[in-house]
C-alpha positions as CSV (number, residue, x, y, z in Angstrom):
1,M,71.2,-59.6,-28.6
2,S,71.9,-60.8,-32.1
3,L,72.0,-58.2,-34.7
4,N,70.8,-60.7,-37.3
5,N,67.2,-60.5,-36.0
6,T,67.3,-56.9,-34.8
7,A,65.6,-53.8,-36.2
8,V,65.1,-50.2,-35.2
9,I,61.7,-48.7,-35.2
10,L,61.7,-44.9,-35.6
11,I,58.4,-43.3,-34.7
12,D,57.0,-40.1,-36.2
13,P,60.2,-38.2,-37.3
14,Y,58.0,-35.6,-38.9
15,N,58.8,-31.9,-39.4
16,D,55.6,-31.0,-37.4
17,F,57.2,-32.5,-34.3
18,L,60.9,-31.9,-34.8
19,H,61.4,-28.7,-36.8
20,P,61.2,-25.3,-34.9
21,E,58.4,-24.2,-37.3
22,G,56.5,-27.5,-37.0
23,K,52.9,-27.3,-35.8
24,L,53.5,-29.4,-32.6
25,N,57.1,-28.3,-32.0
26,S,56.2,-25.7,-29.4
27,L,54.8,-28.4,-27.2
28,L,58.1,-30.3,-27.4
29,A,60.7,-27.7,-27.9
30,E,61.8,-27.4,-24.3
31,S,62.2,-31.2,-23.9
32,L,63.8,-31.6,-27.3
33,K,66.4,-29.0,-26.3
34,E,67.0,-30.2,-22.8
35,T,67.5,-33.8,-23.8
36,D,69.2,-33.0,-27.2
37,T,66.7,-35.5,-28.7
38,I,67.4,-34.7,-32.3
39,T,71.1,-35.2,-32.0
40,H,70.6,-38.6,-30.2
41,I,68.1,-39.8,-32.7
42,K,70.5,-38.9,-35.6
43,Q,73.3,-40.7,-33.8
44,A,71.2,-43.8,-33.3
45,V,70.2,-43.8,-37.0
46,A,73.8,-43.5,-38.0
47,A,74.8,-46.4,-35.7
48,A,72.0,-48.5,-37.1
49,R,73.1,-47.8,-40.6
50,A,76.7,-48.5,-39.7
51,H,75.7,-52.0,-38.6
52,K,73.2,-52.4,-41.5
53,L,70.3,-52.6,-39.1
54,P,67.0,-51.9,-41.0
55,I,64.9,-49.0,-39.7
56,Y,61.2,-49.4,-39.7
57,Y,59.3,-46.2,-39.9
58,G,56.2,-46.1,-37.7
59,L,54.4,-43.0,-38.9
60,H,51.2,-41.3,-37.7
61,H,48.4,-41.1,-40.2
62,Q,48.6,-38.0,-42.4
63,Y,45.6,-35.8,-42.2
64,Q,43.3,-35.5,-45.2
65,L,40.1,-33.4,-45.4
66,G,37.2,-35.7,-44.4
67,D,39.3,-38.2,-42.4
68,F,37.3,-37.8,-39.2
69,E,33.8,-37.0,-40.6
70,G,31.2,-38.9,-38.7
71,W,33.6,-40.1,-36.1
72,L,31.8,-40.4,-32.7
73,H,34.7,-41.7,-30.6
74,M,37.7,-39.6,-31.4
75,T,40.7,-39.5,-29.1
76,A,42.1,-36.1,-28.0
77,A,44.9,-36.7,-30.5
78,N,42.5,-37.3,-33.3
79,G,40.6,-34.1,-32.5
80,S,43.8,-32.1,-32.4
81,Q,44.9,-33.6,-35.7
82,K,41.5,-32.7,-37.3
83,V,41.5,-29.1,-35.9
84,N,45.2,-28.3,-36.5
85,K,45.7,-30.4,-39.7
86,V,48.7,-31.9,-38.1
87,F,50.9,-34.1,-40.4
88,E,48.7,-32.9,-43.3
89,E,49.2,-35.1,-46.3
90,G,51.5,-33.5,-48.9
91,S,52.5,-30.7,-46.5
92,W,56.0,-29.8,-45.4
93,G,55.0,-30.8,-41.8
94,A,54.3,-34.4,-42.9
95,Q,57.7,-34.7,-44.4
96,F,60.6,-36.5,-42.7
97,F,62.9,-34.2,-40.6
98,E,66.1,-33.7,-42.5
99,G,68.6,-36.4,-41.8
100,L,66.0,-38.9,-40.7
101,E,64.7,-40.0,-44.1
102,P,64.4,-43.8,-45.0
103,D,67.2,-45.4,-46.9
104,I,66.0,-48.3,-49.0
105,S,69.6,-49.4,-49.6
106,N,69.9,-50.0,-45.9
107,G,66.7,-52.2,-45.9
108,D,64.6,-49.5,-44.3
109,V,60.8,-50.1,-44.4
110,V,58.0,-47.5,-44.2
111,V,55.0,-49.5,-42.7
112,S,51.4,-48.5,-43.0
113,K,50.5,-45.5,-40.8
114,H,48.9,-45.6,-37.4
115,W,45.8,-43.6,-36.5
116,N,46.4,-43.3,-32.7
117,S,49.5,-44.1,-30.7
118,S,50.8,-47.6,-31.4
119,S,52.8,-48.2,-34.5
120,F,51.5,-51.8,-34.4
121,Q,47.7,-51.3,-34.0
122,N,45.9,-51.5,-37.3
123,T,49.2,-51.5,-39.3
124,D,51.4,-54.0,-41.1
125,L,54.4,-53.5,-38.8
126,D,54.1,-56.9,-37.1
127,F,53.7,-58.6,-40.5
128,Q,56.7,-56.8,-41.9
129,L,58.9,-57.7,-39.0
130,H,57.9,-61.3,-39.1
131,Q,58.6,-61.5,-42.8
132,R,62.2,-60.7,-41.9
133,E,62.3,-62.8,-38.7
134,V,62.9,-59.8,-36.5
135,T,62.5,-60.6,-32.8
136,N,64.5,-57.8,-31.2
137,I,63.4,-54.2,-31.7
138,V,65.0,-50.9,-30.7
139,L,62.4,-48.2,-30.3
140,M,62.9,-44.4,-30.6
141,G,61.1,-41.4,-31.7
142,L,58.2,-39.1,-30.8
143,T,56.7,-38.9,-28.3
144,A,58.0,-41.0,-25.5
145,N,54.9,-40.9,-23.3
146,A,52.5,-41.6,-26.1
147,C,53.5,-43.3,-29.4
148,V,56.8,-44.8,-28.3
149,E,55.3,-46.2,-25.1
150,A,52.2,-47.5,-26.8
151,T,54.3,-49.2,-29.4
152,A,56.6,-50.7,-26.8
153,R,53.6,-52.1,-24.8
154,Y,52.1,-53.6,-27.9
155,A,55.4,-55.1,-29.0
156,Y,55.8,-56.7,-25.6
157,E,52.4,-58.3,-25.9
158,L,53.4,-59.7,-29.3
159,G,56.6,-61.2,-27.8
160,Y,59.3,-58.9,-29.1
161,H,62.4,-58.2,-27.1
162,I,62.4,-54.4,-26.6
163,T,65.1,-51.8,-26.1
164,L,63.9,-48.2,-25.6
165,L,66.1,-45.3,-26.5
């Protein structure tokens, strides 16, 4: 794999997921601890930066009052986000977990936010990657069985070469 056309995609590194006081952390705490997820993500970010690989941030939509009004076909995740105000815009929970913030000098890109699981669906991620001729992507983040998997499947359909961490 050539590093010239490779980028990392970091999905949903929000305080609401990763910090012990985050709104969704209790659902993930056991797995985060058992797999030492935070340490591994931070190590991967450091490795990417050491090799000047840009990190694309695939972030979940940040809740705002009225976002889901009139919606008749909400997913379970949408319903939970509405009720619990998860990743609420402007809140501490919607901020990047410490040590996982974007670094513009590294070429990091924060793409438009996804409403459901895939960081590609209804966002500019594919457009941003194509502008920089990225064909190889390394995926990591939260959660593996939802957003990371959905993003990987979508990327595969678009023809990207995928590595999952």
